[in-house]
Backbone bond lengths (Angstrom), bond angles and torsions (degrees), N, CA, C in turn:
res aa  C-N    CA-C-N  psi(-1)  N-CA   C-N-CA  omega(-1)  CA-C   N-CA-C  phi
1 M - - - 1.456 - - 1.525 108.66 -
2 R 1.311 116.09 115.44 1.468 120.71 -177.40 1.527 110.13 -98.81
3 L 1.315 115.66 129.05 1.463 121.93 -173.45 1.514 110.22 -127.59
4 L 1.328 116.41 139.37 1.459 122.04 172.01 1.516 108.43 -106.76
5 L 1.333 116.32 126.41 1.462 123.04 176.64 1.521 108.23 -112.36
6 V 1.341 117.13 118.66 1.459 122.07 177.44 1.530 107.02 -112.59
7 E 1.327 116.28 102.73 1.461 122.51 -172.93 1.526 109.30 -149.80
8 D 1.343 116.62 125.67 1.465 119.30 -174.94 1.526 113.83 -86.89
9 E 1.330 118.00 -14.71 1.466 120.05 175.66 1.528 107.69 -78.89
10 V 1.327 115.39 104.27 1.462 120.47 -169.41 1.521 111.99 -60.91
11 D 1.335 117.70 -44.18 1.471 120.18 -179.00 1.522 111.43 -63.91
12 L 1.332 115.80 -42.91 1.462 119.31 178.38 1.521 110.63 -64.55
13 A 1.330 116.43 -44.10 1.455 120.45 -179.52 1.532 111.01 -60.65
14 D 1.334 115.56 -41.07 1.463 119.10 -179.52 1.523 111.09 -67.18
15 A 1.329 116.75 -40.67 1.464 120.43 178.85 1.529 110.81 -64.86
16 L 1.328 116.23 -42.89 1.463 119.80 178.12 1.525 111.38 -65.34
17 R 1.327 116.00 -40.99 1.468 119.65 179.59 1.523 110.68 -58.86
18 R 1.342 115.99 -48.63 1.467 119.64 -178.58 1.528 111.34 -63.75
19 G 1.330 115.83 -42.23 1.460 119.65 179.93 1.528 112.19 -64.94
20 L 1.321 116.34 -41.86 1.464 120.44 -178.95 1.529 111.73 -69.34
21 I 1.334 116.00 -36.49 1.467 119.05 175.08 1.525 110.04 -60.59
22 N 1.327 116.25 -41.50 1.469 120.22 178.04 1.522 112.28 -63.84
23 E 1.340 115.99 -23.68 1.467 120.68 178.72 1.523 112.09 -89.66
24 G 1.353 116.59 3.35 1.452 119.83 175.43 1.518 115.79 98.94
25 F 1.326 117.31 7.34 1.462 120.71 178.58 1.530 110.60 -87.38
26 V 1.328 115.87 147.58 1.459 122.14 166.32 1.530 105.35 -96.67
27 V 1.346 116.69 119.16 1.463 120.59 -167.15 1.521 111.79 -115.95
28 D 1.340 116.30 125.71 1.455 123.25 167.87 1.520 107.43 -104.53
29 V 1.346 116.01 142.29 1.462 120.32 -176.04 1.519 110.51 -125.83
30 A 1.336 115.53 136.64 1.464 122.18 170.12 1.521 107.42 -126.04
31 H 1.356 115.99 138.09 1.458 120.17 -177.03 1.521 113.56 -102.38
32 E 1.320 117.50 0.22 1.468 120.22 175.55 1.530 109.64 -147.15
33 G 1.339 114.93 164.90 1.441 120.12 -167.18 1.509 116.96 -69.78
34 V 1.321 117.66 -38.83 1.466 120.01 -176.35 1.524 110.59 -62.43
35 T 1.333 115.90 -48.01 1.465 120.18 178.31 1.521 110.99 -64.62
36 G 1.329 115.84 -41.62 1.460 119.78 179.98 1.513 111.88 -60.29
37 A 1.337 116.71 -42.71 1.462 120.65 179.34 1.526 110.54 -63.17
38 W 1.324 116.30 -44.39 1.465 120.65 -179.71 1.523 110.81 -61.59
39 M 1.330 116.72 -45.56 1.463 120.45 -178.96 1.526 111.27 -63.82
40 A 1.334 116.84 -40.15 1.463 120.87 -177.37 1.526 111.75 -64.74
41 V 1.331 115.90 -34.37 1.467 120.42 -177.85 1.523 111.63 -84.00
42 Q 1.331 116.89 -33.71 1.463 120.46 -171.91 1.524 113.90 -88.57
43 N 1.319 118.29 -20.65 1.463 120.90 -173.12 1.520 111.53 -120.54
44 P 1.338 117.06 146.99 1.468 120.17 176.46 1.528 111.14 -81.17
45 Y 1.311 117.15 124.69 1.467 122.06 177.47 1.518 109.67 -125.52
46 D 1.329 114.95 153.74 1.459 120.25 174.09 1.516 111.32 -83.02
47 V 1.335 116.30 -26.64 1.459 120.91 -179.59 1.530 108.41 -162.91
48 V 1.342 116.34 150.97 1.460 122.11 177.99 1.526 108.72 -123.28
49 V 1.332 116.64 132.97 1.466 122.73 172.20 1.518 106.14 -107.00
50 L 1.330 116.62 117.23 1.462 121.45 -168.16 1.519 111.49 -126.84
51 D 1.331 116.09 116.55 1.462 120.54 174.02 1.524 108.84 -72.11
52 I 1.327 116.84 154.03 1.464 119.61 179.91 1.524 111.34 -87.49
53 M 1.322 117.47 -51.22 1.461 120.64 -176.94 1.523 109.48 -86.32
54 L 1.328 115.86 102.51 1.461 121.81 -176.27 1.520 110.38 -130.70
55 P 1.326 117.81 147.39 1.471 119.26 171.28 1.522 110.26 -72.90
56 G 1.324 115.81 149.81 1.460 120.12 175.64 1.505 114.16 89.35
57 K 1.331 116.86 -50.29 1.464 120.90 179.88 1.522 108.54 -157.75
58 H 1.324 115.66 129.88 1.453 122.55 -178.18 1.527 111.09 -63.70
59 G 1.329 116.26 144.89 1.455 120.40 -178.59 1.508 113.89 -58.26
60 Y 1.343 117.40 -37.62 1.457 119.77 178.88 1.529 111.49 -68.40
61 Q 1.333 116.85 -32.31 1.457 119.69 175.97 1.528 110.11 -66.33
62 I 1.327 116.27 -40.27 1.462 120.24 176.52 1.527 109.95 -60.91
63 L 1.326 116.35 -45.20 1.456 120.58 179.94 1.527 111.05 -60.62
64 K 1.333 116.94 -42.54 1.464 120.76 178.02 1.523 110.98 -60.89
65 E 1.337 116.46 -41.59 1.461 120.13 -179.28 1.529 111.16 -66.94
66 I 1.325 116.58 -39.02 1.460 120.23 178.86 1.527 110.12 -61.48
67 R 1.318 116.00 -48.82 1.470 119.69 -177.16 1.531 111.16 -70.74
68 A 1.348 116.82 -35.89 1.464 119.57 178.03 1.527 111.26 -62.80
69 A 1.339 116.15 -27.97 1.465 121.38 177.68 1.533 111.73 -84.57
70 A 1.345 115.70 8.41 1.471 121.88 179.64 1.519 112.09 60.29
71 I 1.340 115.73 35.47 1.460 121.75 173.90 1.518 106.94 -101.25
72 W 1.336 116.78 116.35 1.455 120.76 -172.12 1.528 112.31 -106.48
73 T 1.330 117.22 22.81 1.462 121.26 174.28 1.519 109.71 -52.53
74 P 1.337 119.32 132.81 1.464 120.38 178.70 1.530 111.33 -57.99
75 V 1.327 116.30 136.03 1.465 122.36 -178.50 1.525 109.62 -124.77
76 L 1.324 115.68 126.65 1.453 122.32 172.97 1.523 108.41 -106.49
77 M 1.327 117.06 119.66 1.464 121.47 179.16 1.526 109.61 -83.25
78 L 1.319 114.77 139.59 1.461 121.81 -175.79 1.519 107.97 -129.89
79 T 1.342 117.37 119.42 1.461 117.83 -175.25 1.515 112.32 -157.55
80 A 1.330 115.17 157.79 1.461 121.74 171.78 1.511 109.93 -109.07
81 K 1.341 116.83 4.17 1.464 120.50 -172.89 1.520 111.26 -83.57
82 D 1.356 116.46 138.41 1.452 122.52 175.45 1.516 108.72 -125.54
83 G 1.309 116.97 157.14 1.457 120.13 170.99 1.512 113.59 103.77
84 E 1.339 116.84 -86.74 1.463 119.79 -171.63 1.522 112.20 -64.85
85 Y 1.319 115.05 -38.56 1.459 119.17 179.36 1.519 108.81 -120.82
86 D 1.315 117.29 150.22 1.454 120.44 179.06 1.521 109.40 -144.53
87 Q 1.344 115.17 -171.71 1.452 119.39 -176.43 1.523 112.17 -61.42
88 T 1.342 116.23 -34.91 1.462 119.24 179.94 1.511 110.88 -59.96
89 D 1.343 116.80 -43.22 1.465 120.47 177.80 1.522 110.58 -58.33
90 A 1.336 115.47 -47.13 1.466 119.62 -177.59 1.520 111.25 -60.71
91 F 1.321 117.24 -47.64 1.454 120.38 -177.78 1.519 111.52 -68.90
92 D 1.343 117.65 -36.20 1.458 120.63 177.28 1.522 111.76 -60.07
93 L 1.328 116.09 -35.20 1.457 120.44 -177.49 1.524 112.54 -83.44
94 G 1.322 117.37 -8.59 1.456 119.37 176.38 1.512 115.28 113.44
95 A 1.345 117.86 13.63 1.464 119.91 175.13 1.527 109.54 -71.37
96 D 1.321 116.11 155.94 1.461 121.35 -179.09 1.515 112.56 -105.34
97 D 1.326 116.72 -24.14 1.459 120.30 178.91 1.521 108.30 -158.77
98 Y 1.329 116.46 173.35 1.464 121.83 -169.11 1.520 108.57 -154.56
99 L 1.313 117.76 129.75 1.462 122.63 173.91 1.526 109.17 -130.29
100 T 1.325 115.98 137.77 1.455 121.32 178.25 1.522 109.51 -102.88
101 K 1.329 116.20 133.22 1.463 120.91 176.64 1.532 109.71 -71.55
102 P 1.329 118.35 146.23 1.479 127.26 -8.53 1.525 110.55 -74.36
103 F 1.324 115.49 152.44 1.450 119.85 -177.36 1.527 109.25 -137.43
104 S 1.309 115.55 163.13 1.453 121.93 177.23 1.525 109.56 -82.11
105 F 1.327 116.69 130.05 1.462 120.02 178.21 1.527 110.33 -62.53
106 I 1.314 117.04 -35.94 1.473 120.78 179.16 1.520 110.12 -62.82
107 V 1.346 116.28 -41.28 1.463 120.28 178.37 1.523 110.23 -65.25
108 L 1.339 116.58 -42.15 1.466 120.52 178.37 1.520 110.68 -57.39
109 V 1.300 117.65 -48.87 1.465 121.23 -178.65 1.522 110.70 -62.51
110 A 1.322 116.62 -41.89 1.467 119.88 179.34 1.528 110.96 -62.84
111 R 1.338 116.83 -41.54 1.460 120.59 179.23 1.528 110.41 -65.19
112 L 1.330 116.47 -41.58 1.464 120.36 -179.35 1.523 111.18 -64.59
113 R 1.316 116.94 -43.80 1.466 119.48 179.08 1.526 110.66 -63.57
114 A 1.334 117.13 -37.04 1.465 120.61 178.50 1.525 110.77 -64.98
115 L 1.345 116.28 -41.23 1.464 120.00 178.63 1.523 111.49 -64.40
116 I 1.329 116.30 -40.98 1.465 120.17 -179.58 1.527 110.67 -67.22
117 R 1.335 117.01 -39.33 1.465 119.65 177.64 1.521 111.09 -63.23
118 R 1.333 115.39 -37.70 1.464 120.29 -179.51 1.517 110.93 -71.09
119 G 1.332 116.46 -30.72 1.454 121.27 178.09 1.517 112.56 77.75
120 A 1.321 115.83 -164.16 1.464 122.58 -174.94 1.522 109.72 -120.17
121 P 1.332 117.89 82.25 1.462 119.51 -179.01 1.518 111.65 -69.23
122 V 1.319 115.24 157.95 1.460 119.40 172.12 1.519 107.60 -67.17
123 R 1.311 116.78 129.56 1.449 120.97 -173.28 1.523 111.53 -104.73
124 P 1.345 116.65 143.25 1.454 118.12 170.43 1.508 109.10 -66.46
125 V 1.314 117.87 130.15 1.455 120.75 -174.85 1.518 111.30 -88.93
126 N 1.323 117.20 -48.30 1.459 120.09 -171.63 1.519 112.81 -109.17
127 I 1.336 115.37 151.20 1.456 122.39 169.80 1.523 106.02 -110.32
128 T 1.320 117.12 127.41 1.456 120.75 -177.83 1.521 109.79 -123.18
129 V 1.314 115.60 130.17 1.464 123.03 175.01 1.519 106.68 -132.17
130 G 1.325 116.85 109.54 1.453 119.42 -174.01 1.520 109.83 60.69
131 L 1.333 115.92 -125.80 1.467 120.67 177.63 1.518 112.78 -93.06
132 L 1.335 116.71 -1.61 1.465 120.52 178.48 1.521 109.97 -84.07
133 T 1.316 116.51 133.23 1.460 121.77 176.85 1.524 109.24 -129.30
134 L 1.329 115.50 131.69 1.469 121.81 177.83 1.517 108.26 -120.62
135 D 1.319 116.48 127.53 1.464 122.94 178.40 1.523 108.51 -105.71
136 P 1.345 119.00 102.31 1.467 121.14 -178.24 1.521 113.88 -62.95
137 T 1.338 116.20 -26.47 1.457 119.01 -179.39 1.516 111.31 -67.70
138 R 1.315 116.08 -44.02 1.464 120.50 -177.77 1.526 113.00 -99.72
139 K 1.328 116.07 -3.62 1.466 121.40 -175.81 1.529 110.73 54.72
140 S 1.303 115.86 45.06 1.459 120.74 -179.32 1.519 110.08 -116.77
141 V 1.330 115.24 152.73 1.463 121.87 -179.58 1.520 108.05 -133.30
142 S 1.330 116.52 141.60 1.467 120.51 176.56 1.514 109.40 -145.49
143 R 1.327 115.20 154.81 1.470 121.01 168.75 1.516 106.25 -116.38
144 G 1.313 115.93 112.43 1.447 119.96 -171.59 1.518 109.61 62.49
145 E 1.313 116.68 -123.89 1.461 121.36 -179.94 1.522 112.71 -95.80
146 T 1.334 117.71 2.18 1.462 121.83 -175.31 1.518 111.50 -99.60
147 G 1.333 116.97 120.70 1.449 121.05 177.25 1.521 111.05 -71.89
148 I 1.335 115.88 147.55 1.461 122.35 179.64 1.523 108.22 -123.13
149 S 1.323 116.51 123.64 1.461 121.61 -179.58 1.531 109.73 -88.44
150 L 1.329 116.27 122.98 1.459 121.66 -179.95 1.520 110.75 -123.94
151 T 1.323 116.03 150.89 1.458 120.68 171.03 1.531 108.03 -73.90
152 P 1.340 118.28 162.91 1.473 119.22 178.23 1.524 113.33 -55.40
153 K 1.328 118.17 -39.34 1.465 120.19 -180.00 1.520 111.11 -68.98
154 E 1.332 117.31 -42.65 1.466 120.23 177.69 1.531 110.47 -61.29
155 Y 1.331 115.27 -40.82 1.462 119.80 178.47 1.532 110.72 -61.90
156 A 1.335 116.84 -45.02 1.467 120.89 -178.51 1.523 110.90 -61.03
157 I 1.334 116.36 -41.80 1.465 120.14 179.39 1.525 110.53 -66.10
158 L 1.338 116.10 -47.08 1.460 119.27 -179.01 1.521 111.39 -63.04
159 H 1.311 116.79 -38.71 1.467 120.41 178.34 1.525 109.96 -59.07
160 F 1.319 116.74 -45.35 1.468 120.86 178.98 1.530 110.58 -63.35
161 L 1.335 116.45 -44.84 1.462 120.38 -179.90 1.528 111.81 -63.07
162 M 1.324 116.68 -40.06 1.462 119.61 -179.64 1.518 111.91 -69.37
163 R 1.321 117.13 -33.97 1.466 119.33 175.48 1.526 111.55 -68.15
164 N 1.317 115.92 -20.72 1.465 121.22 -178.00 1.531 111.17 -120.10
165 H 1.317 116.87 33.93 1.462 120.77 -174.97 1.528 111.47 -61.71
166 D 1.324 114.66 151.19 1.468 123.49 -179.38 1.529 112.65 63.97
167 R 1.322 116.08 20.45 1.461 121.72 175.39 1.522 108.76 -131.30
168 V 1.318 117.53 138.92 1.461 120.74 177.79 1.523 108.52 -76.90
169 V 1.339 115.79 125.19 1.466 121.01 177.36 1.528 108.57 -115.94
170 S 1.302 115.74 142.07 1.461 121.04 -175.89 1.525 111.19 -84.03
171 K 1.330 115.53 166.37 1.459 120.07 174.35 1.523 110.55 -58.68
172 A 1.337 116.07 -40.37 1.472 120.19 -178.49 1.522 111.04 -61.52
173 E 1.324 117.28 -41.40 1.462 120.75 179.03 1.528 110.62 -64.06
174 I 1.324 115.64 -41.69 1.466 119.58 -179.88 1.520 110.33 -65.18
175 L 1.333 116.77 -43.74 1.465 120.21 177.83 1.522 110.83 -60.72
176 D 1.324 117.27 -43.14 1.469 121.34 -178.52 1.522 111.90 -62.28
177 N 1.329 116.58 -31.83 1.461 120.26 -173.47 1.516 114.90 -99.67
178 A 1.339 118.13 -18.54 1.465 119.43 -175.02 1.522 113.71 -120.28
179 W 1.331 116.85 -6.91 1.460 119.87 178.79 1.519 109.95 -118.02
180 D 1.308 115.27 156.18 1.456 121.25 176.08 1.526 109.85 -63.78
181 A 1.334 115.81 146.38 1.466 120.39 -178.70 1.525 112.46 -60.23
182 A 1.333 117.02 -22.67 1.468 120.84 -178.08 1.532 112.58 -82.54
183 Y 1.329 117.98 -3.66 1.466 120.80 -177.91 1.522 110.12 -63.18
184 Q 1.344 115.95 128.03 1.466 121.75 -177.21 1.520 112.34 -119.53
185 G 1.314 118.44 7.00 1.454 121.81 -175.80 1.516 113.47 -79.57
186 S 1.321 115.34 -174.28 1.451 122.47 -178.94 1.524 111.38 -74.20
187 D 1.346 115.74 148.93 1.464 118.56 176.31 1.529 112.24 -75.60
188 N 1.348 116.32 -2.99 1.463 119.45 175.75 1.526 112.01 -64.09
189 V 1.335 116.11 -18.87 1.463 119.41 178.49 1.531 110.52 -60.84
190 V 1.336 116.34 -27.94 1.467 119.92 178.38 1.525 110.08 -63.51
191 E 1.333 117.03 -42.26 1.464 121.02 178.82 1.527 110.39 -59.99
192 V 1.324 115.74 -41.41 1.465 120.25 -179.71 1.524 110.10 -60.57
193 Y 1.322 116.09 -46.87 1.464 119.38 -178.27 1.525 112.48 -70.79
194 M 1.315 117.92 -29.84 1.463 119.39 174.66 1.532 109.72 -62.64
195 G 1.333 115.55 -38.99 1.462 119.08 175.93 1.516 112.15 -62.71
196 Y 1.346 115.99 -42.62 1.463 119.93 177.38 1.532 110.80 -59.36
197 L 1.346 115.88 -45.40 1.460 120.15 -177.41 1.528 111.78 -64.20
198 R 1.326 116.28 -44.19 1.471 118.97 -179.72 1.528 111.32 -58.61
199 K 1.331 115.70 -38.94 1.463 119.46 -178.90 1.528 111.98 -67.36
200 K 1.323 116.74 -17.34 1.462 119.80 -178.61 1.525 113.46 -104.57
201 I 1.346 116.75 -38.65 1.463 118.24 -173.95 1.526 113.07 -99.39
202 D 1.339 117.66 -17.92 1.462 120.49 -176.38 1.525 114.27 -117.31
203 V 1.336 116.58 -57.28 1.466 121.07 -171.34 1.525 113.31 -53.72
204 P 1.356 119.59 -48.25 1.476 118.53 -177.48 1.530 113.63 -64.65
205 F 1.355 116.09 -17.47 1.461 120.14 -174.46 1.534 112.12 -108.62
206 G 1.341 115.90 2.20 1.459 119.12 -179.27 1.509 113.00 63.74
207 S 1.315 118.49 29.84 1.461 122.49 -176.99 1.528 110.82 -112.10
208 L 1.318 116.15 169.38 1.456 122.00 178.96 1.524 108.43 -134.00
209 T 1.315 115.14 73.36 1.462 121.37 -177.08 1.522 112.07 -87.47
210 L 1.334 116.03 -43.06 1.459 122.04 -174.61 1.525 109.40 -103.16
211 T 1.317 116.26 114.73 1.459 120.57 -176.87 1.527 111.27 -121.30
212 T 1.336 114.78 154.85 1.459 122.16 175.04 1.520 108.78 -95.82
213 V 1.329 115.86 129.57 1.462 121.44 175.26 1.519 106.50 -104.11
214 R 1.312 116.39 104.29 1.455 122.34 -169.56 1.524 112.29 -52.47
215 G 1.324 115.09 128.01 1.449 121.51 177.58 1.515 114.97 77.31
216 M 1.338 117.40 -2.07 1.464 120.17 -176.25 1.530 113.10 -124.17
217 G 1.332 117.62 -43.64 1.456 119.15 -179.21 1.506 111.79 151.78
218 Y 1.337 115.54 -134.23 1.464 120.86 -173.49 1.517 109.86 -137.02
219 C 1.338 114.52 155.05 1.459 119.85 179.48 1.516 110.02 -138.77
220 L 1.318 116.15 129.80 1.457 122.13 172.61 1.517 107.47 -98.39
221 S 1.331 116.05 113.62 1.458 120.81 -171.75 1.513 111.93 -96.77
222 S 1.320 116.31 137.88 1.464 120.62 178.59 1.519 111.49 -77.92
223 D 1.337 118.05 -16.96 1.460 119.28 -179.32 1.527 112.12 -107.35
224 G 1.324 117.05 15.76 1.464 119.70 179.86 1.509 113.47 -94.90
225 S 1.344 116.69 3.64 1.449 120.66 -176.69 1.515 112.12 -83.70
């Protein structure tokens, strides 16, 4: 089992390398992002362990490059970072699993073996609802041939809505899926972002894809394009 570990904390990387070798893995190590990205694309691996905060190139950028190259090797994200990025970001970009430091080495090995057993299936790349297309690998959105620029929060909301198209979703569901669990503000923020989204995905195209269902929530319709 060949594994790539991309981790800039040298002591941690060395400890993980030794432990994984003892578990039967053949381990390659990169301590910064540029080298890690090159190794991930150029070499065949059974699994990749990828830190998010790396010098040279961010872990999520590496993940995007791997998936953009149609390399579906299972990737486990490893990070101590909270706030700006979360598990949703990792999975949206094509990660297969996620561990937050500090973590149990036994749990890490169990997760890695599970990923290797599952293998690297061919993944659906795009989500399409009517004329709207979302590419989770590149985090891009378009209507027909026209690209649509979204903020990370707008993208997260639209991704959730597209996965649940033609179904009414409540403000609470949207908050649970697009906001950090620590968010304590008003749910009125959802209304604000729905307005932002309509101005980008509907208004310029004269369409009515995203509608408000009074007293219930919102619906992204596949026939509103």
